[in-house]
C-alpha positions in Angstrom: 86.1 96.2 104.0 84.1 94.3 101.6 85.3 93.5 98.3 82.7 94.5 95.7 82.6 92.9 92.0 83.1 96.6 90.7 86.0 96.9 92.4 87.4 93.7 91.1 86.2 95.2 87.6 88.1 98.1 87.7 91.0 96.3 89.3 90.9 93.8 86.2 90.4 96.7 83.5 93.8 98.4 85.2 96.2 95.5 85.6 94.5 92.6 83.0 95.2 90.3 85.4 92.7 87.3 86.0 89.4 87.8 88.3 90.3 85.8 90.8 93.8 87.1 91.3 92.5 90.9 91.6 90.2 89.7 94.3 92.7 88.3 96.4 94.6 91.7 96.1 92.2 93.6 97.2 91.5 91.4 99.9 95.0 91.3 100.8 95.4 95.3 100.3 91.9 95.8 102.5 90.4 97.1 99.3 93.2 99.9 98.5 93.5 100.1 95.0 96.7 101.3 94.6 98.3 98.9 96.9 96.2 96.4 95.0 97.4 97.1 92.2 101.3 97.0 93.3 100.6 93.4 94.8 99.5 92.2 91.2 102.5 93.9 89.5 104.9 92.1 91.9 103.0 88.6 91.7 102.4 88.8 88.2 105.2 91.0 86.5 105.2 89.4 83.2 108.3 89.9 81.0 108.9 91.7 77.5 107.5 88.8 75.0 104.2 88.5 76.9 103.7 92.3 77.2 104.1 92.9 73.5 101.0 92.1 71.9 99.1 93.8 75.1 96.8 97.1 73.6 99.0 100.3 74.9 96.0 102.8 75.7 97.2 104.9 78.7 100.3 106.7 78.7 101.4 110.5 79.0 102.5 113.2 76.8 105.4 114.9 77.3 107.0 118.0 75.7 110.4 119.5 75.5 111.2 123.0 74.2 115.0 124.5 73.9 116.6 127.1 72.0 113.4 127.9 70.2 112.8 123.8 69.0 110.6 121.7 70.4 108.7 118.3 70.4 105.4 117.3 71.5 105.5 113.2 72.1 102.8 110.8 73.2 104.4 107.1 74.8 101.8 104.6 75.6 101.2 101.9 78.5 98.3 99.3 79.3 98.0 100.7 82.4 97.1 104.3 84.4 99.5 102.8 87.3 102.6 102.8 84.8 102.0 106.3 83.9 103.1 107.5 87.3 106.3 105.4 87.5 109.4 107.3 87.6 111.3 105.5 85.1 108.6 105.7 82.7 108.2 109.1 83.1 112.3 109.6 82.6 111.9 107.4 79.6 109.1 109.9 78.1 111.1 113.0 79.1 114.6 111.6 77.4 112.5 110.6 74.2 110.8 114.4 73.9 114.2 116.1 74.5 115.9 113.3 71.8 113.4 114.5 69.4 113.9 118.3 69.5 117.8 117.6 69.5 118.2 115.2 66.7 115.4 115.4 64.5 114.7 111.7 63.7 112.6 110.7 60.8 110.6 108.0 62.4 109.4 105.9 65.6 112.3 103.5 64.7 114.6 106.3 64.5 113.7 107.4 67.8 114.8 104.1 69.2 118.1 104.5 67.9 118.5 107.3 69.7 121.4 107.1 72.7 120.2 107.2 76.4 120.6 104.6 79.1 118.4 104.1 82.5 117.8 101.8 85.2 121.2 99.9 84.0 119.6 99.5 80.4 121.1 101.1 77.4 122.3 102.4 75.2 119.9 103.4 73.6 116.2 104.4 73.7 114.9 101.1 72.6 116.9 99.2 74.6 116.0 100.7 77.8 112.0 100.8 76.5 112.7 96.7 76.5 114.3 96.6 79.8 111.5 98.5 81.5 108.8 96.4 79.7 110.7 93.4 81.5 111.2 95.3 84.8 107.8 96.8 85.2 106.2 93.6 83.0 103.9 96.0 80.8 103.9 96.7 76.9 105.1 100.2 76.3 105.6 102.0 73.0 106.4 105.4 71.6 103.1 106.1 69.7 103.7 109.7 67.4 105.5 112.6 68.0 106.0 116.3 66.4 109.0 118.1 66.1 109.0 122.2 65.8 111.7 124.0 64.2 110.0 126.4 62.0 111.4 129.7 63.4 107.8 130.6 64.7 107.8 131.3 68.6 106.1 128.3 70.5 103.8 128.0 73.1 103.1 124.9 75.1 100.2 123.5 77.2 100.3 120.4 79.7 96.8 119.3 81.5 98.6 116.8 83.9 100.7 114.0 81.5 97.3 113.1 79.4 97.0 116.0 76.8 99.4 118.6 75.6 98.9 121.1 73.2 101.7 123.0 71.2 101.0 126.4 69.4 103.3 127.8 66.7 102.8 131.8 66.8 103.9 135.1 66.7 103.0 138.1 69.3 101.9 138.3 72.4 103.2 135.2 74.4 100.4 135.3 77.1 97.6 135.1 74.5 99.6 132.5 72.9 99.6 130.0 76.1 96.0 131.0 76.8 95.1 129.7 73.3 97.4 126.4 73.8 95.0 126.1 77.0 92.2 126.7 75.1 92.6 124.1 72.8 93.0 121.6 75.3 89.7 122.6 76.8 87.9 122.9 73.4 89.6 120.3 71.2 89.1 122.0 67.7 90.3 119.6 65.1 91.9 123.1 62.9 92.1 126.6 62.6 89.5 127.6 60.2 86.3 126.7 59.0 88.1 125.7 55.5 90.8 123.4 57.0 88.3 121.2 58.6 88.9 117.6 57.1 86.3 116.5 54.1 86.0 113.1 56.1 84.7 115.0 58.9 82.5 117.1 57.0 81.3 114.3 55.1 80.2 112.3 58.1 78.4 115.5 59.9 76.4 116.1 56.6 75.3 112.7 56.7 74.0 112.6 60.1 72.4 115.8 59.3 70.7 114.3 55.9 69.3 111.6 58.4 67.9 113.7 60.8 66.1 115.9 57.9 64.4 112.5 56.7 63.3 111.8 60.0 61.4 115.1 60.0 59.5 114.8 57.0 60.1 118.4 56.2 60.2 119.3 52.4 62.7 118.5 50.3 63.6 122.2 50.2 63.5 122.9 54.3 65.2 119.8 54.5 68.2 121.0 52.3 68.2 124.0 54.4 68.3 122.0 57.3 71.1 119.9 56.5 73.5 123.2 55.6 72.6 125.2 58.7 73.8 121.9 60.5 77.0 121.7 58.6 77.9 125.5 59.0 77.1 125.4 62.6 79.5 122.2 62.9 82.5 123.9 61.2 81.9 126.9 63.5 81.9 124.9 66.4 85.1 122.8 65.6 87.3 125.4 64.3 89.9 127.5 66.7 89.4 130.7 65.4 85.5 130.7 65.4 85.2 129.1 69.0 84.2 130.9 71.9 87.1 131.8 73.8 87.6 129.9 77.2 88.4 133.2 79.3 85.5 135.1 77.9 82.8 133.8 75.8 82.0 137.3 74.4 84.6 136.8 72.1 85.7 134.5 69.2 89.5 133.2 69.7 90.3 135.1 66.7 88.9 138.1 68.2 90.8 137.8 71.1 94.4 137.1 69.2 93.5 140.2 67.0 92.6 142.6 70.4 96.4 141.0 71.4 98.4 141.5 68.0 98.8 137.6 68.1 99.1 135.3 64.9 98.4 131.5 65.5 100.1 129.9 62.8 99.3 126.1 63.8 98.5 124.2 66.7 99.1 120.5 67.5 96.7 118.5 70.2 98.0 115.1 71.8 95.1 113.2 74.0 96.7 109.9 75.2 94.8 107.0 73.9 92.8 108.8 71.3 92.0 106.5 68.3 93.4 103.6 70.2 90.6 100.7 70.8 90.8 99.6 74.6 90.2 95.9 75.2 86.5 96.2 77.2 85.4 92.8 79.0 82.2 92.2 79.8 82.5 91.4 83.5 78.9 89.8 84.1 79.3 87.1 81.2 82.9 86.7 82.4 81.3 86.1 86.4 78.5 83.7 85.0 81.1 81.5 82.7 83.4 81.0 85.7 79.8 80.1 88.3 79.0 77.9 85.4 82.1 76.6 85.1 82.4 75.8 89.2 78.7 74.3 89.3 79.8 71.9 86.4 82.6 71.2 88.3 
């Protein structure tokens, strides 16, 4: 099978391995991406010290619910490959369970919780460090939220990359539908009044620039700006969004019909806001070719 530059680029993006090593692994694996990743892990598995500085923009969201108390957590790693590793997934579940049961104050306190896995322990932090050395990738607990307000809890996981917890009173099926809706539509707040001021200002500045470009009189431009902002507020607030299962009604109307109150929602999307390292592959190839010619 012909190994293309785009295949090499994809493997390099996933593994951060040198370009020629990626090509060799793909050739050996006859173009099988998963097998090539595995070959690179075995050959280049670096230890915890080297891995600790690298960007962890992949990962999983895990959730644990027990006796009316819940936890949502994001655990990051470097590549999609590790998100399917059984030990990494077991660590993620242990973290969610530990948060739910022990109410740690912060990420450092999460690391001190008791847990043993694959011969590593006796704490979550010891297991994390052990797995970094064993797997050859940096991994970290990025953020978590614990739910213990006494409200009912509904959860929705979209694979392992998106997780939602909804605090509610009323109909469980309706609340689960809202959790699924949040995962799909990604609102930023419950109501228009709750939208963060910095997001509104950002939208207002975009609308202002568009209005200026239109060349309309100041009075009409002002109305255009306000109209854009009001439209944005409706689009990003949960209660105003058209319900994904029936866009003839808003989420708020559906909840009223079902006699259900949603008090809050929490949405985690893996890697959200983390700057991924993006290599300029063409420039890298050109540099290597130039170096080879010079040599």
